TILOMI-101975 format. One record per residue (C-alpha): residue number from 1; residue in three letters; x, y, z. Coordinates in pm, 1 decimal, always signed. Layout:
REC resi resn        X        Y        Z
REC  NUM  Ala        X        Y        Z
...
***
This chain:
REC resi resn        X        Y        Z
REC    1  Met  -4688.7 -17724.1 -10017.8
REC    2  Thr  -4535.5 -17505.5  -9735.1
REC    3  Ser  -4183.6 -17458.7  -9644.2
REC    4  Pro  -4071.0 -17575.3  -9301.4
REC    5  Pro  -3987.6 -17329.4  -9019.2
REC    6  Val  -3699.6 -17165.9  -9023.8
REC    7  Ser  -3470.6 -17014.2  -8743.7
REC    8  Ile  -3367.7 -16663.4  -8749.8
REC    9  Pro  -3039.3 -16615.4  -8565.4
REC   10  Asp  -3029.1 -16320.8  -8329.8
REC   11  Ala  -2749.9 -16139.4  -8491.1
REC   12  Leu  -2734.4 -16109.1  -8852.1
REC   13  Pro  -2436.3 -16001.9  -9040.2
REC   14  Glu  -2364.7 -15643.0  -9145.9
REC   15  Asp  -2173.6 -15528.4  -9473.5
REC   16  Glu  -1932.8 -15223.3  -9465.2
REC   17  Glu  -2212.0 -15029.8  -9541.3
REC   18  Gly  -2440.9 -15119.2  -9284.4
REC   19  Ile  -2710.1 -15305.4  -9492.1
REC   20  Ile  -2876.0 -15625.8  -9327.2
REC   21  Phe  -2905.0 -15915.4  -9529.4
REC   22  Val  -3212.9 -16148.8  -9432.0
REC   23  Ala  -3272.5 -16492.4  -9590.1
REC   24  Ser  -3604.0 -16505.3  -9786.6
REC   25  Pro  -3853.7 -16759.4  -9663.4
REC   26  Thr  -3840.9 -16965.7 -10023.8
REC   27  Gly  -3445.6 -16977.3 -10056.4
REC   28  Asp  -3522.2 -16817.1 -10394.5
REC   29  Gln  -3239.3 -16570.3 -10453.2
REC   30  Asp  -3371.0 -16446.2 -10784.0
REC   31  Asn  -3708.6 -16326.9 -10646.1
REC   32  Asp  -3781.9 -15988.7 -10766.3
REC   33  Asp  -4011.7 -15926.0 -10521.9
REC   34  Glu  -3771.7 -15948.4 -10200.6
REC   35  Pro  -3442.7 -15799.9 -10322.8
REC   36  Gly  -3141.6 -15855.0 -10150.8
REC   37  Leu  -3250.7 -16133.8  -9973.7
REC   38  Ile  -3102.8 -16473.8  -9982.2
REC   39  Asp  -3111.4 -16802.2  -9720.9
REC   40  Glu  -2796.6 -16860.4  -9509.3
REC   41  Pro  -2594.1 -17169.6  -9626.4
REC   42  Glu  -2629.5 -17329.1  -9297.5
REC   43  Thr  -3026.3 -17280.7  -9279.9
REC   44  Leu  -3111.4 -17397.7  -9646.2
REC   45  Gln  -3316.5 -17701.7  -9743.0
REC   46  Glu  -3117.7 -17976.5  -9849.6
REC   47  Gly  -3176.5 -18125.7 -10203.8
REC   48  Pro  -3313.8 -17965.8 -10515.8
REC   49  Val  -3540.3 -17657.1 -10489.7
REC   50  Arg  -3888.4 -17666.8 -10639.1
REC   51  His  -4062.4 -17292.0 -10723.1
REC   52  Asp  -4409.6 -17239.1 -10724.1
REC   53  Asn  -4401.9 -17109.7 -11073.9
REC   54  Pro  -4369.7 -17373.3 -11312.1
REC   55  Gln  -4187.4 -17139.4 -11583.9
REC   56  Ser  -3930.0 -17046.3 -11335.0
REC   57  Gln  -3859.9 -17401.8 -11203.4
REC   58  Arg  -3484.4 -17502.8 -11239.7
REC   59  Arg  -3394.6 -17807.7 -11454.6
REC   60  Glu  -3381.6 -18107.5 -11220.8
REC   61  His  -3038.1 -18209.5 -11379.3
REC   62  Pro  -2772.4 -18439.8 -11209.2
REC   63  His  -2541.8 -18201.2 -11403.7
REC   64  Arg  -2535.4 -17833.5 -11334.0
REC   65  Asp  -2646.7 -17600.9 -11612.0
REC   66  Phe  -2361.3 -17332.7 -11667.4
REC   67  Asn  -2619.8 -17117.4 -11888.1
REC   68  Gln  -2797.9 -17033.5 -11576.3
REC   69  Arg  -2702.0 -16857.2 -11259.2
REC   70  Gly  -2698.2 -17121.6 -10958.1
REC   71  Pro  -2746.1 -17008.8 -10578.3
REC   72  Ser  -2403.2 -17115.8 -10506.2
REC   73  Arg  -2226.5 -16810.5 -10656.6
REC   74  Asp  -2470.8 -16574.7 -10499.1
REC   75  Ala  -2497.1 -16713.4 -10182.7
REC   76  Lys  -2114.6 -16731.3 -10174.4
REC   77  His  -2052.5 -16383.9 -10276.3
REC   78  Pro  -2346.8 -16153.4 -10108.5
REC   79  Val  -2149.8 -15838.5 -10193.0
REC   80  His  -2163.8 -15922.6 -10563.2
REC   81  Leu  -2544.8 -16014.8 -10558.5
REC   82  Arg  -2592.9 -15662.2 -10344.6
REC   83  Gln  -2427.9 -15454.1 -10642.3
REC   84  His  -2596.1 -15654.9 -10923.7
REC   85  Lys  -2942.6 -15600.3 -10766.8
REC   86  Arg  -2868.5 -15240.6 -10677.9
REC   87  Tyr  -2707.7 -15110.7 -10979.7
REC   88  Gly  -2838.2 -15327.3 -11230.9
REC   89  His  -2651.2 -15575.3 -11442.6
REC   90  Arg  -2296.7 -15440.6 -11552.7
REC   91  Arg  -2130.2 -15565.8 -11890.5
REC   92  Asp  -1802.1 -15700.8 -11821.5
REC   93  His  -1497.1 -15510.2 -11991.5
REC   94  Arg  -1411.5 -15807.6 -12208.0
REC   95  Asp  -1756.2 -15832.1 -12367.5
REC   96  Glu  -1735.1 -15457.8 -12443.3
REC   97  Ala  -1389.9 -15529.3 -12608.2
REC   98  Gln  -1533.4 -15817.5 -12817.3
REC   99  Ile  -1806.0 -15614.0 -12926.4
REC  100  Arg  -1563.2 -15312.9 -13059.4
REC  101  Glu  -1343.0 -15598.2 -13231.5
REC  102  Leu  -1642.4 -15742.5 -13389.5
REC  103  Ala  -1780.6 -15385.8 -13523.4
REC  104  Arg  -1414.0 -15332.7 -13625.4
REC  105  Arg  -1387.4 -15640.8 -13838.6
REC  106  Cys  -1730.4 -15553.3 -13993.0
REC  107  Ala  -1602.2 -15228.3 -14103.3
REC  108  Ile  -1303.0 -15395.9 -14266.1
REC  109  Leu  -1496.0 -15641.6 -14442.6
REC  110  Glu  -1737.0 -15375.4 -14575.8
REC  111  Glu  -1430.4 -15182.4 -14702.9
REC  112  Ser  -1292.4 -15506.8 -14855.4
REC  113  Val  -1619.2 -15574.1 -14997.0
REC  114  Leu  -1630.4 -15222.3 -15159.2
REC  115  Val  -1256.5 -15246.8 -15295.7
REC  116  Thr  -1316.3 -15591.7 -15450.9
REC  117  Arg  -1644.5 -15456.4 -15635.1
REC  118  Glu  -1441.8 -15149.1 -15791.1
REC  119  Ala  -1142.0 -15404.2 -15884.9
REC  120  Leu  -1393.1 -15618.0 -16032.6
REC  121  Glu  -1556.4 -15315.1 -16235.4
REC  122  Ile  -1239.1 -15187.1 -16341.3
REC  123  Glu  -1137.5 -15539.2 -16449.9
REC  124  Arg  -1471.8 -15586.4 -16636.5
REC  125  Arg  -1395.3 -15254.8 -16828.6
REC  126  Val  -1023.4 -15365.4 -16915.5
REC  127  Ala  -1166.9 -15691.4 -17055.0
REC  128  Ile  -1427.7 -15495.1 -17268.5
REC  129  Arg  -1140.0 -15256.0 -17412.2
REC  130  Gln   -913.8 -15530.3 -17455.4
REC  131  Glu  -1169.5 -15709.2 -17673.8
REC  132  Asn  -1273.9 -15410.8 -17890.9
REC  133  Glu   -888.9 -15409.2 -17930.6
REC  134  Leu   -870.8 -15731.8 -18037.9
REC  135  Arg  -1136.0 -15725.7 -18264.8
REC  136  Ser   -998.7 -15432.0 -18450.7
REC  137  Leu   -661.3 -15588.4 -18452.5
REC  138  Leu   -838.1 -15884.0 -18631.8
REC  139  Ala   -994.0 -15682.3 -18899.1
REC  140  Gln   -671.6 -15475.0 -18968.0
REC  141  Thr   -486.4 -15826.1 -18984.6
REC  142  Glu   -766.9 -15924.2 -19245.7
REC  143  Glu   -741.4 -15616.8 -19451.8
REC  144  Arg   -342.5 -15636.3 -19465.3
REC  145  Ala   -387.7 -15989.9 -19589.9
REC  146  Ala   -616.8 -15899.1 -19843.4
REC  147  Lys   -382.1 -15625.8 -19948.3
REC  148  Trp    -92.6 -15859.6 -19911.7
REC  149  Asp   -262.6 -16110.4 -20155.1
REC  150  Ala   -349.0 -15842.1 -20403.9
REC  151  Ser     -3.3 -15717.6 -20392.8
REC  152  Glu   +140.1 -16067.2 -20470.2
REC  153  Ala   -136.8 -16094.2 -20727.2
REC  154  Phe    -26.8 -15759.3 -20872.9
REC  155  Gly   +350.9 -15800.9 -20885.7
REC  156  Gly   +377.9 -16158.9 -20944.7
REC  157  Ala   +545.0 -16442.4 -20728.4
REC  158  Thr   +872.9 -16578.8 -20790.6
REC  159  Gly  +1152.6 -16688.7 -20547.8
REC  160  Glu  +1383.3 -16434.0 -20378.0
REC  161  Pro  +1717.2 -16456.5 -20211.2
REC  162  Asp  +1746.1 -16455.9 -19837.5
REC  163  Gly  +1876.4 -16156.8 -19648.2
REC  164  Glu  +2215.6 -16269.9 -19600.4
REC  165  Glu  +2248.2 -16311.8 -19983.0
REC  166  Ile  +2106.0 -15981.3 -20051.2
REC  167  Ile  +2366.0 -15829.3 -19789.0
REC  168  Met  +2624.3 -16013.1 -19954.4
REC  169  Ala  +2491.7 -15883.1 -20308.9
REC  170  Phe  +2526.0 -15505.8 -20193.0
REC  171  His  +2872.8 -15576.6 -20062.1
REC  172  Gln  +2953.9 -15713.3 -20392.6
REC  173  Leu  +2787.4 -15399.7 -20570.4
REC  174  Asn  +3006.0 -15153.5 -20388.2
REC  175  Gly  +3317.8 -15369.2 -20373.8
REC  176  Gly  +3260.2 -15410.2 -20790.5
REC  177  Val  +3240.4 -15041.3 -20820.3
REC  178  Leu  +3559.4 -14988.0 -20623.6
REC  179  Asp  +3722.5 -15250.4 -20823.2
REC  180  Leu  +3636.2 -15121.5 -21145.0
REC  181  Ser  +3736.1 -14745.3 -21056.7
REC  182  Leu  +4088.9 -14905.5 -20966.2
REC  183  Thr  +4100.1 -15087.1 -21293.3
REC  184  Ile  +4060.1 -14789.4 -21462.6
REC  185  Thr  +4285.1 -14604.3 -21300.0
REC  186  Arg  +4555.5 -14845.3 -21353.1
REC  187  Gly  +4486.0 -14831.0 -21695.4
REC  188  Leu  +4642.8 -14481.0 -21770.1
REC  189  His  +4956.0 -14387.2 -21832.9
REC  190  Pro  +5153.3 -14245.0 -21514.6
REC  191  Asp  +5199.3 -13895.0 -21722.8
REC  192  Asp  +4843.6 -13873.1 -21736.6
REC  193  Leu  +4755.0 -13959.2 -21370.9
REC  194  Gly  +5010.3 -13673.6 -21257.2
REC  195  Val  +4825.4 -13420.1 -21445.2
REC  196  Ala  +4661.5 -13201.6 -21192.1
REC  197  Leu  +4273.1 -13086.9 -21240.9
REC  198  His  +4227.2 -12706.8 -21345.6
REC  199  Pro  +3920.2 -12497.3 -21258.1
REC  200  Ala  +3892.1 -12401.2 -21651.9
REC  201  Ser  +3890.9 -12763.6 -21807.0
REC  202  Ile  +3650.1 -12851.9 -21555.9
REC  203  Glu  +3426.5 -12565.2 -21662.0
REC  204  Ile  +3465.6 -12675.1 -22024.0
REC  205  Phe  +3337.7 -13040.2 -21933.0
REC  206  Leu  +3034.8 -12887.9 -21722.0
REC  207  Gln  +2920.0 -12691.5 -22017.0
REC  208  Arg  +2919.1 -12985.0 -22249.6
REC  209  Asn  +2726.3 -13160.2 -21982.9
REC  210  Ile  +2481.1 -12921.3 -21867.2
REC  211  Lys  +2277.4 -13183.8 -21666.8
REC  212  Thr  +2556.8 -13344.0 -21506.6
REC  213  His  +2453.4 -13528.2 -21200.2
REC  214  Leu  +2445.1 -13336.8 -20877.5
REC  215  Phe  +2698.5 -13551.7 -20724.5
REC  216  Leu  +2948.3 -13522.0 -20978.5
REC  217  Arg  +2935.2 -13125.1 -21045.9
REC  218  Pro  +3019.8 -12998.3 -20679.9
REC  219  Met  +3279.5 -13291.9 -20643.2
REC  220  Leu  +3469.3 -13168.0 -20980.9
REC  221  Thr  +3466.5 -12814.3 -20857.5
REC  222  Leu  +3589.1 -12903.6 -20514.4
REC  223  Ala  +3872.9 -13114.8 -20679.0
REC  224  Ala  +3955.9 -12850.2 -20931.8
REC  225  Thr  +3967.4 -12584.4 -20640.5
REC  226  Ala  +4200.9 -12800.1 -20438.5
REC  227  Gly  +4380.9 -12883.0 -20738.7
REC  228  Val  +4445.2 -13241.6 -20693.7
REC  229  Thr  +4585.7 -13474.8 -20940.3
REC  230  Val  +4415.1 -13698.0 -21197.9
REC  231  Gln  +4542.1 -14025.9 -20945.5
REC  232  Asp  +4393.7 -13873.3 -20683.1
REC  233  Ala  +4058.9 -13779.3 -20807.1
REC  234  Leu  +3992.4 -14053.6 -21068.1
REC  235  Val  +3882.6 -14338.9 -20836.2
REC  236  Pro  +3617.0 -14140.8 -20640.0
REC  237  Leu  +3543.7 -13983.2 -20977.4
REC  238  Cys  +3438.6 -14315.9 -21141.0
REC  239  Gln  +3269.1 -14414.1 -20850.5
REC  240  Cys  +3044.2 -14122.3 -20843.8
REC  241  Ile  +2957.6 -14162.3 -21206.0
REC  242  Met  +2887.9 -14514.2 -21132.5
REC  243  His  +2667.0 -14433.8 -20854.4
REC  244  Ser  +2488.1 -14184.7 -21031.4
REC  245  Phe  +2380.2 -14389.9 -21349.4
REC  246  Leu  +2280.9 -14667.7 -21087.4
REC  247  Val  +2084.7 -14429.4 -20917.1
REC  248  Glu  +1908.7 -14271.6 -21231.0
REC  249  Phe  +1823.0 -14595.7 -21407.3
REC  250  Ile  +1751.7 -14819.9 -21133.6
REC  251  Phe  +1668.2 -14664.7 -20793.6
REC  252  Trp  +1542.8 -14327.5 -20816.3
REC  253  Pro  +1216.7 -14430.2 -21017.7
REC  254  Phe  +1126.3 -14628.2 -20684.3
REC  255  Phe  +1216.7 -14406.0 -20423.8
REC  256  Pro  +1002.4 -14088.8 -20375.8
REC  257  Gly  +1132.5 -13770.3 -20252.3
REC  258  Leu  +1431.9 -13763.1 -20502.7
REC  259  Val  +1437.2 -13525.6 -20824.3
REC  260  Gly  +1596.9 -13637.1 -21120.5
REC  261  Glu  +1779.9 -13405.0 -21341.5
REC  262  Gln  +1878.0 -13616.1 -21640.5
REC  263  Asn  +1549.8 -13793.3 -21709.8
REC  264  Glu  +1256.2 -13561.3 -21706.6
REC  265  Tyr  +1013.7 -13845.7 -21798.3
REC  266  Phe  +1106.5 -14018.7 -21470.1
REC  267  Tyr  +1031.7 -13687.4 -21283.2
REC  268  Asn   +670.0 -13668.1 -21413.0
REC  269  Leu   +607.8 -14022.7 -21384.6
REC  270  Arg   +701.1 -13978.5 -20996.9
REC  271  Gly   +432.5 -13736.3 -20985.9
REC  272  Arg   +173.5 -13995.4 -21163.7
REC  273  Ile   +274.9 -14240.4 -20888.8
REC  274  Tyr   +221.9 -14019.4 -20614.7
REC  275  Ala   -126.3 -13951.4 -20719.1
REC  276  Gln   -220.7 -14322.3 -20810.0
REC  277  Glu    -95.0 -14524.2 -20563.0
REC  278  Ser    +48.1 -14483.3 -20197.9
REC  279  Gln   +364.0 -14639.7 -20115.6
REC  280  Glu   +259.3 -14951.2 -19945.7
REC  281  Arg   +549.0 -15161.0 -20055.0
REC  282  Ala   +820.6 -15132.7 -20267.3
REC  283  Gly   +689.6 -15421.3 -20528.4
REC  284  Arg   +398.8 -15200.6 -20616.4
REC  285  Trp   +618.5 -14923.2 -20695.9
REC  286  Arg   +840.0 -15145.0 -20887.6
REC  287  Ala   +542.1 -15299.2 -21075.6
REC  288  Ile   +354.6 -14951.6 -21161.7
REC  289  Thr   +701.5 -14820.9 -21291.6
REC  290  Tyr   +792.8 -15102.6 -21499.0
REC  291  Arg   +463.4 -15146.6 -21663.2
REC  292  Ala   +455.3 -14758.6 -21714.0
REC  293  Ala   +828.5 -14713.1 -21839.2
REC  294  Ala   +930.7 -15035.4 -21968.1
REC  295  Ser   +661.5 -15291.3 -22023.9
REC  296  Ala   +886.3 -15520.8 -22228.4
REC  297  Arg  +1208.1 -15477.7 -21983.9
REC  298  Asp  +1507.9 -15618.5 -22083.4
REC  299  Asp  +1772.0 -15605.8 -21799.4
REC  300  Pro  +2073.8 -15713.0 -22016.2
REC  301  Ala  +1971.6 -15454.6 -22273.3
REC  302  Leu  +1941.6 -15195.1 -21967.7
REC  303  Ala  +2269.0 -15300.9 -21825.8
REC  304  Ala  +2464.6 -15258.2 -22129.3
REC  305  His  +2308.3 -14916.8 -22200.4
REC  306  Ile  +2417.2 -14796.5 -21852.8
REC  307  Ala  +2755.2 -14949.6 -21900.2
REC  308  Thr  +2782.0 -14748.1 -22237.8
REC  309  Gln  +2664.5 -14413.2 -22099.4
REC  310  Phe  +2905.4 -14443.7 -21787.6
REC  311  Phe  +3221.0 -14482.4 -22025.1
REC  312  Thr  +3115.5 -14222.9 -22265.5
REC  313  Leu  +3067.7 -13961.1 -21963.7
REC  314  Leu  +3408.6 -14061.8 -21829.0
REC  315  Ala  +3615.0 -14034.7 -22156.9
REC  316  Asp  +3443.8 -13690.9 -22229.1
REC  317  Leu  +3588.3 -13584.4 -21871.5
REC  318  Leu  +3919.6 -13750.6 -21931.0
REC  319  Arg  +3948.4 -13556.9 -22258.7
REC  320  Ala  +3865.0 -13221.3 -22109.5
REC  321  Val  +4106.7 -13270.4 -21797.7
REC  322  Leu  +4426.5 -13442.4 -21997.2
REC  323  Pro  +4630.1 -13280.2 -22268.0
REC  324  Pro  +4491.3 -13318.9 -22617.0
REC  325  Gly  +4603.3 -13662.7 -22791.3
REC  326  Asn  +4722.4 -13822.2 -22427.8
REC  327  Phe  +4387.6 -14027.7 -22372.3
REC  328  Tyr  +4253.1 -14309.4 -22601.5
REC  329  Ala  +3935.3 -14461.9 -22488.6
REC  330  Ala  +3902.4 -14714.0 -22751.9
REC  331  Glu  +4221.3 -14892.2 -22634.6
REC  332  Leu  +4080.5 -14938.1 -22260.9
REC  333  Phe  +3696.9 -14875.3 -22224.0
REC  334  Pro  +3549.5 -15146.8 -22464.3
REC  335  Asn  +3707.2 -15442.9 -22261.7
REC  336  Leu  +3542.7 -15326.2 -21935.4
REC  337  Ile  +3202.0 -15258.2 -22053.9
REC  338  Gly  +3081.4 -15640.2 -22007.6
REC  339  Arg  +3212.2 -15619.7 -21630.0
REC  340  Thr  +3039.7 -15299.4 -21580.7
REC  341  Ala  +2722.8 -15457.2 -21738.7
REC  342  Asp  +2742.6 -15744.3 -21470.7
REC  343  Ile  +2780.3 -15476.3 -21196.4
REC  344  Val  +2472.7 -15316.3 -21322.8
REC  345  Leu  +2262.7 -15635.1 -21326.6
REC  346  Ser  +2391.6 -15711.2 -20963.2
REC  347  Ala  +2206.3 -15389.3 -20863.5
REC  348  Ile  +1901.9 -15460.2 -21035.2
REC  349  Arg  +1888.2 -15777.6 -20866.3
REC  350  Trp  +1927.0 -15618.6 -20531.4
REC  351  Gln  +1677.5 -15378.2 -20625.9
REC  352  Asp  +1431.0 -15623.0 -20707.6
REC  353  Thr  +1384.5 -15740.0 -20364.0
REC  354  Ala  +1115.0 -15551.4 -20157.0
REC  355  Arg  +1198.6 -15588.1 -19788.1
REC  356  Met  +1038.1 -15293.6 -19589.0
REC  357  Val   +814.0 -14997.3 -19629.0
REC  358  Tyr   +942.8 -14682.1 -19667.0
REC  359  Thr   +772.9 -14430.7 -19451.9
REC  360  Ser   +965.5 -14144.4 -19517.9
REC  361  Cys  +1296.2 -14040.0 -19706.1
REC  362  Asp  +1567.0 -13772.1 -19637.4
REC  363  Tyr  +1848.5 -13745.6 -19859.4
REC  364  Glu  +2114.4 -13527.0 -19798.4
REC  365  Val  +2468.7 -13445.7 -19940.3
REC  366  Phe  +2751.3 -13324.5 -19759.5
REC  367  Phe  +3016.4 -13134.3 -19931.2
REC  368  Pro  +3305.6 -12973.3 -19707.0
REC  369  Val  +3458.9 -12652.1 -19816.5
REC  370  Pro  +3829.2 -12689.2 -19985.3
REC  371  Glu  +3982.5 -12530.2 -19673.5
REC  372  Met  +3878.2 -12788.2 -19454.2
REC  373  Gln  +4157.5 -12928.3 -19230.4
REC  374  Val  +4193.7 -13293.4 -19207.9
REC  375  Leu  +4489.7 -13469.7 -19038.2
REC  376  Asp  +4430.9 -13814.1 -19223.9
REC  377  Asp  +4577.1 -13818.6 -19541.0
REC  378  Glu  +4463.2 -14188.5 -19662.2
REC  379  Met  +4157.4 -14226.2 -19919.6
REC  380  Gln  +3827.2 -14336.3 -19784.7
REC  381  Ala  +3722.9 -14677.5 -19885.3
REC  382  Val  +3367.1 -14749.7 -20001.1
REC  383  Glu  +3210.6 -14932.7 -19743.4
REC  384  Leu  +2867.8 -15092.0 -19694.2
REC  385  Pro  +2566.6 -14984.3 -19516.3
REC  386  Thr  +2505.1 -14777.7 -19242.8
REC  387  Arg  +2683.1 -14881.3 -18915.5
REC  388  Ala  +2402.4 -14774.2 -18684.2
REC  389  Arg  +2159.3 -15017.0 -18816.1
REC  390  Asp  +2122.8 -15305.2 -19078.7
REC  391  Ala  +1792.1 -15293.3 -19251.4
REC  392  Met  +1779.0 -15683.3 -19271.2
REC  393  Gly  +1849.5 -15723.3 -18919.0
REC  394  Met  +1543.2 -15550.1 -18816.2
REC  395  Glu  +1242.5 -15710.7 -18639.2
REC  396  Glu   +921.9 -15711.3 -18816.9
REC  397  Gly   +715.9 -15402.8 -18708.6
REC  398  Ala  +1038.4 -15229.1 -18609.1
REC  399  Arg  +1099.3 -14871.5 -18732.6
REC  400  Gly  +1454.9 -14730.7 -18788.1
REC  401  Glu  +1687.3 -14548.1 -19028.7
REC  402  Val  +1881.6 -14673.8 -19290.3
REC  403  Val  +2142.7 -14584.9 -19567.8
REC  404  Leu  +2017.1 -14662.3 -19903.0
REC  405  Leu  +2312.1 -14564.2 -20101.7
REC  406  Pro  +2601.3 -14499.3 -19903.0
REC  407  Ile  +2882.5 -14337.8 -20128.3
REC  408  Thr  +3200.2 -14227.6 -19950.8
REC  409  Leu  +3426.9 -14023.2 -20172.1
REC  410  Gly  +3784.8 -13882.3 -20080.5
REC  411  Leu  +4023.4 -13596.1 -20234.9
REC  412  Arg  +4356.0 -13556.2 -20162.1
REC  413  Ala  +4456.0 -13161.3 -20173.3
REC  414  Thr  +4775.2 -13103.5 -20312.3
REC  415  Arg  +4847.9 -12752.0 -20161.3
REC  416  Gly  +4982.9 -12793.5 -19824.2
REC  417  Arg  +5042.3 -12569.7 -19527.5
REC  418  Gly  +5414.9 -12682.5 -19403.2
REC  419  Val  +5412.0 -13037.2 -19289.0
REC  420  Val  +5029.7 -13077.2 -19250.1
REC  421  Ser  +4846.5 -13199.8 -19584.7
REC  422  Thr  +4469.6 -13108.0 -19625.9
REC  423  Lys  +4205.3 -13332.3 -19765.1
REC  424  Ala  +3856.0 -13238.6 -19882.0
REC  425  Thr  +3609.7 -13539.1 -19834.1
REC  426  Cys  +3289.5 -13557.2 -19999.5
REC  427  Thr  +3040.4 -13787.3 -19879.9
REC  428  Val  +2722.3 -13845.1 -20029.7
REC  429  Ile  +2468.7 -14025.7 -19792.8
REC  430  Ser  +2101.4 -14135.0 -19869.4
REC  431  Lys  +1896.5 -14174.2 -19570.3
REC  432  Ala  +1542.7 -14321.7 -19526.2
REC  433  Ser  +1324.0 -14402.5 -19239.8
REC  434  Val  +1189.6 -14755.5 -19280.9
REC  435  Leu   +925.7 -14980.2 -19114.0
REC  436  Ala  +1046.5 -15349.6 -19133.7
REC  437  Val   +782.6 -15575.7 -19282.8
REC  438  Ala   +747.8 -15928.8 -19370.0
REC  439  Pro   +935.8 -16021.3 -19704.5
REC  440  Ala   +716.3 -15960.2 -20006.3
REC  441  Arg   +749.3 -16224.4 -20315.6
REC  442  Val   +779.8 -15988.0 -20608.4
REC  443  Gly   +862.5 -16058.9 -20981.2
***
């Protein structure tokens, strides 16, 4: 089908550069064979346009297809059509910005994926490590449970007092020793209490008792050098002797690191225990020692023996210090043996409680020189435990330091310099590093 004749105007419009636009006979603005040619709006055929090429035909639809370029835009904007046909299609700056934005987002997503992969790998490794640690802890728990059962079977199982009762027992132990010392001092004659200690008399006593406890020997030397009276020295001396016997017969065999001077058998026994058993629990030490040293142990008999030894040594000391014939031990000491035995039994009861594992022990004895200047002239009272930390208040698994046998002793010197009095203080402290564990039920 041929197109109707088209009239060509005498004068054609000319743009700024002098390029003349001529209408195409077919009216197709997209014809590549005739670039730059388009029909004038007033001469175009009315109605839809049909193309000879079926593939390039436009859709005859009542609505406009906005995905394809129509003739109205190019017909209304010849300069726009000329620029596109001459220089080729140009991208809109908004399209380029969108492409750059998409590229940026893709880079961010790729980086995020890499970070996520690394985090997942780290979490996987942490989970594997935690699983291995959990398995190790479970194995250790099973091993400790087996040792715990073996320890209970080894030491026996009996009821044990709670922590508060043990603390009260330890308070009573120290308070009982102090009350006993005060009772002994009040039982002496006032003339005997005013006698001053002399180095010569102390030396005689030490020669008769060569194996005098290491707590007592420096204290006697200090008191004799300071020239204190029996009244000032007797209370701390009684405390020192009593605690020395408690340490020797009750506590020392069960705490490693101490060297016994009065009992060679216990000294050798300590070495054998070191070689045979590690100190996992105080109950195991106690069971081993009881079985080796006193298989048929009689606590009342042991308490009576310690009480007798205490008054025997104290009587020998007073005979050396006081004038001949001034001291009669038979009138005072027999009435106090039963009371002293009760103190020993309470100490045995406190010692029989296993509450912690002793990892290391450090025993220190502090003896100041006689010339030590102290403004306070009051006697120091024997107080319990350590002020830093109470062993029974420690949580399970906690480590700390406790004082096992606190002994605070005071001596007031009679020699004064003007109005300032001097006091030499002897403080004996037994320290131990401990690890709190669950209470052990031992016999």
